[in-house]
Structure formats: structure tokens, C-alpha cells
C-alpha angles and dihedrals in degrees: 000000000000089000091053092047090049091050091047092045091049091047092046091048092052089046092053091047092048091050092049091047091051091049091050091050090049092052091048089049091052092049091048092049091050092048092048091050091051092049091049090049091051092049092048093048093049092050099031100133138102114248114246117214118207119205109234121199113256108252113194129191089246092057092047092051090050090054092058097033114119112233114252092239091055091049090052090050091051092048090049090050090051091049090050091049090050090048092049091049091048090051093050099045124088115207095169096257112170140190124206116221137175123248140285089025093056094058092041089055096052089044089060093241094108113056103175129052117193127216136170090228135060124240131196090206116125129173130029117011122183117221122222121193112224123238095250112097121217122230121247090246092055093047092051091049093052092045090053090052092054093042087061090050101042101027136250093291094068114120114217125206116274092229141006113227123201136210091024145102101250105176145306144260136200112247105216096178146338112227139171112273119275133179110288141142097251111043125022103145100064131086095220135032127211105215105213137188141157094051119191125189115207115238089222117030114223116228112239143148116249132223138202122282116341114344138171126255119233117257094255093046091049093049091049096052092043090056088063092057095054 
């Protein structure tokens, strides 16, 4: 009987504990549900609005590139400016380029009496050009005939060189342009004309061997003739 009562009491005790545990869980569940409901309500109230979508204009890569694209006319202007800068630099620089000529025309050119020099070939050279007098010496008769020709062109007041050295760098000119031949008083038998200005005759000609067409002075030769310009 006591064993039965113990078993019953034990069973009854567990039953009571189980019932209390279930009740506690139910209360906790109710509290949790209420808290969750409040949190949800707060979240809904803080975000309780309808999203508004704004139509943005479609910006494509092509449109963006057009916005930054330089107009063709402006590009052409910039290219022209660069070409002009290159041309100006080319005109200012002195690389020691030299042209061999026969006398008396070589000395007349560096004296500024002769303005055009004719050649059968074109040259892209512009700017300073050193003049070298060839080794062949001209006769007195030839010199007088050429001087008379230029006296008729420049007038009786023209002052001719006192002498005509040979095998030497005798001065320089500034080549402004090289153009196809046109009718003039100086050169009519050449295909191209070197248009020259700013002639300078060296006080002391520098002995040197010439070459064909336009050639380059050696470093020492170039330095020596440049010293006479300073």
C-alpha cells in the first residue's frame, strides 16, 4: 500500500510539476509573442511609407564620350598650332647644316646682295644655313661680269665683297622657304629657289672641305663658326 501510494505520489508530483512547467512555458510564450508584436509594430511604424521611384535620364557611355569629345575643328586648330611650334623651333635651331656654292655667288649670298639660290632639287630645310665656298676659284673676268649683273639688279650703290675666298665656310643665311622656280632677275635656270634673308658674312672664313647638296658641319667647325656670330 505504501509502495502504491509512493508511486502515486511520485506520479502525482511529476504530473503537478509538468503542469506547472507547461503553464510557465505558456506564459513565456505569451510574453514573447507580445514583445514580438510590439517590435514588429515599431518597425512598421518607422518604415511605414511607400517607396517613391524617380525616373533618371538614361546616360550611356556613348553620350558621356560625346560630352568630353573635342570638336574636330578644335583638334585641327591644336594640330596646326603644334605644326607651327615645330616650324618655329626648326627655324630657330642651328644644326650646322651647310651648302657648298661656287664663287662669286657664295660671297654675294652671304653679303645679302644675292637673295635667291637656285637648285635642281627640293629641300625641306628651313632656318639657318651655312654657306661654304667651293675650291674652284673664279676668274677676274667672271667675277666682274657677275658683279655687273647684280649692280643692274640692286643699283649702283651696292657694295661688293673685297675678295672671294675658296674652300672655306664664309657665312650663313636664313632660308625662309624653298619654292618652285618663278620668273626673277637672279635665277631662271633652276627648278627650285631657296629664298634667303638675314645674311651674315664671317669676319674670318674657316677652311673646310665641301660636300654635295646640304651637309652637316663637324662639331669643331660648327663651334668655330658659331663663335664668330656671338
